C-alpha positions in Angstrom: -0.1 0.1 -0.1 2.9 2.5 0.7 4.4 1.7 -2.7 1.1 2.7 -4.4 0.4 5.8 -2.3 4.5 6.8 -3.0 3.9 6.0 -6.8 0.7 8.2 -6.8 2.3 11.0 -4.9 5.5 10.7 -7.0 3.6 11.1 -10.2 1.0 13.8 -9.1 4.0 16.1 -7.6 6.2 15.8 -11.1 3.0 16.0 -13.1 1.9 19.2 -11.6 5.4 20.9 -11.6 5.8 19.7 -15.4 2.4 20.7 -16.4 2.8 24.1 -14.8 6.3 24.6 -16.4 5.0 24.1 -19.9 1.7 26.1 -19.1 4.2 29.3 -18.7 5.7 28.5 -22.0 2.1 28.1 -23.6 0.6 31.1 -22.3 3.4 33.5 -23.1 3.8 31.7 -26.5 0.3 32.4 -27.4 0.6 36.0 -26.1 3.6 36.6 -28.4 1.8 35.4 -31.4 4.0 32.1 -31.7 2.0 29.3 -33.2 1.7 26.5 -30.5 1.3 23.3 -32.3 0.9 20.8 -29.4 0.3 21.1 -26.0 0.7 17.7 -24.2 0.5 16.4 -21.1 2.5 13.1 -20.3 4.8 11.7 -22.8 3.8 9.3 -25.7 2.6 7.2 -26.9 -0.6 9.1 -27.5 -4.0 8.4 -25.8 -6.0 10.9 -27.4 -5.8 14.3 -28.7 -8.2 17.2 -29.6 -7.6 20.4 -31.6 -8.9 23.7 -30.5 -8.2 26.4 -33.2 -4.6 25.8 -34.0 -3.2 23.8 -31.3 -3.4 20.2 -30.6 -4.1 19.2 -27.0 -2.8 15.7 -26.2 -3.2 13.3 -23.3 -0.4 10.6 -23.3 0.3 7.4 -21.6 3.3 8.4 -19.5 2.0 10.9 -16.9 5.1 12.4 -15.2 6.1 15.0 -18.0 4.7 17.6 -20.2 5.5 19.4 -23.4 5.0 22.2 -25.6 5.8 22.1 -29.1 6.2 25.5 -30.9 6.4 25.8 -34.6 10.2 26.5 -35.6 12.0 26.2 -32.4 15.6 26.5 -34.2 14.1 27.6 -37.7 13.3 31.2 -38.2 12.1 30.9 -41.6 8.1 30.3 -40.6 6.4 33.5 -40.0 5.1 32.9 -36.6 8.0 30.4 -35.6 9.6 30.8 -32.1 12.8 31.5 -34.0 11.7 34.2 -35.8 10.1 35.8 -32.8 11.8 39.0 -31.2 14.7 38.4 -28.5 12.4 39.8 -25.8 9.6 37.6 -26.5 11.9 34.5 -26.9 13.4 35.5 -23.6 9.8 35.8 -22.2 8.7 32.4 -23.4 12.0 30.6 -22.0 11.6 32.5 -18.5 7.9 31.8 -18.4 8.2 28.1 -17.5 10.7 28.4 -14.6 8.8 31.4 -13.4 5.6 29.4 -13.0 7.5 26.7 -11.2 8.6 29.4 -8.8 5.3 30.9 -8.3 3.9 27.3 -7.7 6.7 26.7 -5.2 5.3 29.8 -3.1 1.8 28.7 -3.4 2.9 25.0 -2.1 5.1 26.5 0.6 2.2 28.8 1.6 0.0 25.9 1.8 2.1 23.9 4.0 2.2 27.0 6.3 -1.6 27.0 6.1 -1.9 23.6 6.8 0.4 23.7 9.8 4.2 24.2 10.0 5.8 21.7 12.3 6.5 23.8 15.5 8.0 23.1 19.1 5.0 23.8 21.3 6.7 22.7 24.4 10.6 22.7 25.1 12.9 22.2 28.1 16.2 23.9 28.4 19.3 21.6 28.5 22.8 22.4 29.5 25.0 21.6 26.7 28.5 23.2 28.0 29.9 24.3 31.5 32.7 26.7 31.3 35.6 26.1 33.7 36.1 28.4 36.6 32.7 29.8 36.4 29.8 30.2 38.7 27.9 27.2 36.9 31.0 25.1 37.4 31.2 26.1 41.1 27.6 25.3 41.7 27.7 21.7 40.3 25.8 22.1 37.1 27.0 19.6 34.4 26.2 19.1 30.7 23.1 17.3 30.2 21.5 18.8 33.1 17.8 20.1 32.5 16.9 23.3 34.0 13.5 23.0 35.4 13.1 26.5 37.2 15.4 29.6 38.1 14.6 31.8 41.2 11.6 29.7 41.9 10.1 30.6 38.5 9.4 27.7 36.1 11.8 27.6 32.8 10.6 26.2 29.6 12.8 27.8 27.2 16.4 29.5 27.2 14.9 33.1 26.9 13.0 32.9 30.0 16.1 31.4 31.8 18.1 34.5 30.5 15.2 37.2 31.8 15.0 35.3 35.3 19.1 35.4 35.3 19.3 38.9 34.5 17.3 39.9 37.5 19.5 38.4 40.0 22.8 39.9 38.8 25.2 40.3 41.5 23.2 37.6 43.7 22.8 33.9 44.5 19.9 32.1 42.2 18.5 28.9 43.2 18.3 26.9 40.4 16.3 23.7 40.1 17.5 20.9 37.6 16.8 17.4 36.5 19.8 15.0 36.1 19.5 11.3 35.5 16.0 11.5 36.2 16.4 12.8 39.6 15.5 16.5 40.6 17.9 18.5 42.5 18.3 22.3 43.6 21.3 24.2 43.3 22.7 27.4 44.0 24.5 29.7 41.4 26.1 33.0 42.2 25.0 35.2 39.0 27.8 37.6 37.9 27.2 41.3 37.4 29.8 41.2 34.7 31.7 38.6 33.0 34.2 37.7 30.1 33.0 37.8 26.4 31.2 34.9 25.3 30.2 33.3 28.8 27.2 34.8 29.9 26.3 35.7 33.6 26.8 32.2 35.2 28.9 30.5 32.4 27.1 27.9 30.4 25.8 27.1 26.9 22.3 26.1 26.9 19.5 24.9 24.1 15.9 24.0 23.7 15.1 20.8 23.4 11.6 20.1 21.7 9.2 18.0 23.8 6.2 18.4 21.9 6.0 19.2 18.0 2.8 20.0 16.4 1.6 21.7 13.3 0.8 25.3 13.9 -1.2 26.8 11.3 -0.6 30.7 9.7 -3.1 33.0 8.2 -3.3 32.9 4.3 -1.8 36.3 3.8 1.1 35.8 6.2 1.6 32.3 4.7 2.1 33.7 1.2 4.8 36.1 2.4 6.5 33.0 4.4 6.2 30.9 1.0 7.9 33.5 -1.0 10.6 33.8 1.5 11.1 30.0 1.6 11.1 29.9 -2.4 14.0 32.9 -2.2 15.9 30.5 0.3 15.8 27.4 -2.1 17.0 29.8 -4.9 19.7 31.2 -2.6 20.9 27.8 -1.4 20.9 26.2 -4.8 23.3 28.9 -6.3 25.5 29.0 -2.9 25.9 25.1 -2.8 29.1 25.4 -5.2 30.6 28.2 -3.3 30.3 26.2 0.0 31.6 23.2 -1.6 35.0 25.1 -2.7 35.4 26.8 0.5 34.8 23.4 2.4 32.0 24.7 4.1 29.7 21.8 2.9 30.7 18.2 2.2 30.7 17.2 -1.3 28.4 13.9 -0.7 25.6 16.7 0.8 25.4 18.0 -2.6 24.8 14.9 -4.3 22.7 15.1 -7.6 19.3 13.5 -7.7 17.6 11.9 -10.7 14.0 10.9 -10.9 14.9 7.6 -9.3 16.1 9.5 -6.0 13.2 12.0 -6.2 10.7 8.7 -6.2 12.8 7.4 -3.0 12.6 10.4 -1.1 8.7 11.0 -2.2 8.2 7.7 -0.8 9.8 8.3 2.6 8.0 11.5 2.9 4.8 10.1 2.0 4.9 7.7 4.4 5.9 10.4 7.1 2.7 12.2 5.9 0.7 9.3 6.2 1.9 8.4 9.9 1.6 12.0 11.2 -1.4 12.8 9.5 0.3 15.9 8.5 0.2 17.7 5.2 3.2 19.5 5.8 5.9 17.0 4.7 4.3 16.5 1.4 3.5 20.0 0.4 6.9 21.2 1.5 8.8 18.4 -0.7 6.5 19.2 -3.6 7.3 23.1 -2.8 11.1 22.2 -3.0 10.9 20.3 -6.1 9.1 23.0 -7.9 11.5 25.5 -6.8 14.5 23.1 -7.8 12.8 22.7 -11.3 12.6 26.2 -11.7 16.2 27.0 -10.8 17.5 24.1 -12.8 15.9 25.1 -16.0 17.7 28.5 -16.1 21.0 27.0 -15.6 23.1 27.7 -18.8 22.8 24.0 -20.2 22.1 23.3 -23.7 19.0 21.7 -24.2 17.5 23.3 -20.9 15.6 26.8 -21.1 18.8 28.4 -19.7 20.8 27.0 -22.4 18.5 28.4 -25.0 18.6 31.7 -23.3 22.5 31.5 -23.8 21.7 31.7 -27.4 19.4 34.5 -27.2 22.3 36.4 -25.4 24.7 35.5 -27.9 22.6 37.0 -30.9 22.2 40.2 -28.8 25.8 40.5 -28.3 26.7 39.4 -32.0 23.9 41.2 -33.6 23.2 38.0 -35.5 21.8 34.7 -34.6 24.0 31.4 -34.5 22.8 29.3 -37.4 19.8 27.2 -36.4 21.6 23.9 -37.4 24.6 24.6 -35.1 22.3 25.6 -32.2 20.0 22.4 -32.7 23.3 20.4 -32.9 24.5 22.0 -29.6 21.0 21.3 -27.8 20.8 17.7 -29.2 24.4 17.2 -27.7 23.6 18.7 -24.5 20.5 16.9 -23.9 22.2 13.5 -24.8 24.9 14.2 -22.1 22.5 15.4 -19.7 20.2 12.4 -20.0 23.5 10.2 -19.5 24.6 11.9 -16.4 20.8 11.3 -15.3 21.1 7.7 -16.2 24.4 7.2 -14.4 23.0 8.9 -11.1 20.0 6.9 -11.3 22.1 3.6 -11.6 23.9 4.7 -8.1 20.6 5.5 -6.7 19.3 1.9 -7.5 22.2 0.4 -6.1 22.4 2.8 -3.0 19.2 4.3 -2.3 18.8 7.6 -0.7 17.6 7.7 2.8 16.4 10.5 4.7 17.4 9.9 8.7 13.9 9.9 10.6 11.8 9.6 7.6 10.2 6.6 6.1 12.4 4.4 8.4 
């Protein structure tokens, strides 16, 4: 049953992202007066097709992708061909697909916030480090201690502990802790001044979640947060190569993912959504995929939208277009290389499946 749900989720997420992408190309091409010969959902073999005006709308057997077939994509001889359109319109058509994916990502992320973003609704304060020669060490605090109360006031997060501690500057403060399941009370002398980076008692603390629940946000706020998260995905995607070069990100963390890997991750996330009853995991993952599809397609890779944009840019710089034959050959070779790379990645994903810690285990 999990396998069927995973397959349905994978097909649905991938299909919607692909359909929205191609819809962007389709709408702007129509607006530009470019002849759209076919708008297809899925890949051949064809199930059926209907013609509306000059465009054929087809439903095909393989439902994971979609496509738009424009007249003369590399041949400017036809009056209403894509290649004959102005540079501005060609740029608009090429950017419309990735742009629609980013819009979809914003909506999906916003939906995950509306449905309920997992938030720690109950926490406890845990000591992670005790600095030598500080009041905390003198009082007997140890790493792993849970601070329950300070100055007789319950403490449920680190901010509250800091507030209470400030009121005891220069005075002893009772501290109720739990260590190895046993509660005890210590007395710590709070400093009025301290060395930089140590704090008034000399400990490093953190909030450990006790309960995580989906917290819904209003639609307006969710849309803003969805846009911010989409911008974060875009930023981190372009930052990854820089982080790797600087040694701030292990190479294995930037592992490329093929449709096989996406299916594996989707399966784990679908299982998580089913087990928790939360919509967040699957909506958030769908948003990540749509944003990634949008960013990937603007990369200067022949055969992708970004690769075609490079030729539009070259035409603007040179004042004349690259010959259709040469451009078509470059895109064909680029796509062959890209598909070969995807096949290699997929092979390694089959023999070494992607596992997300804590998901689908």
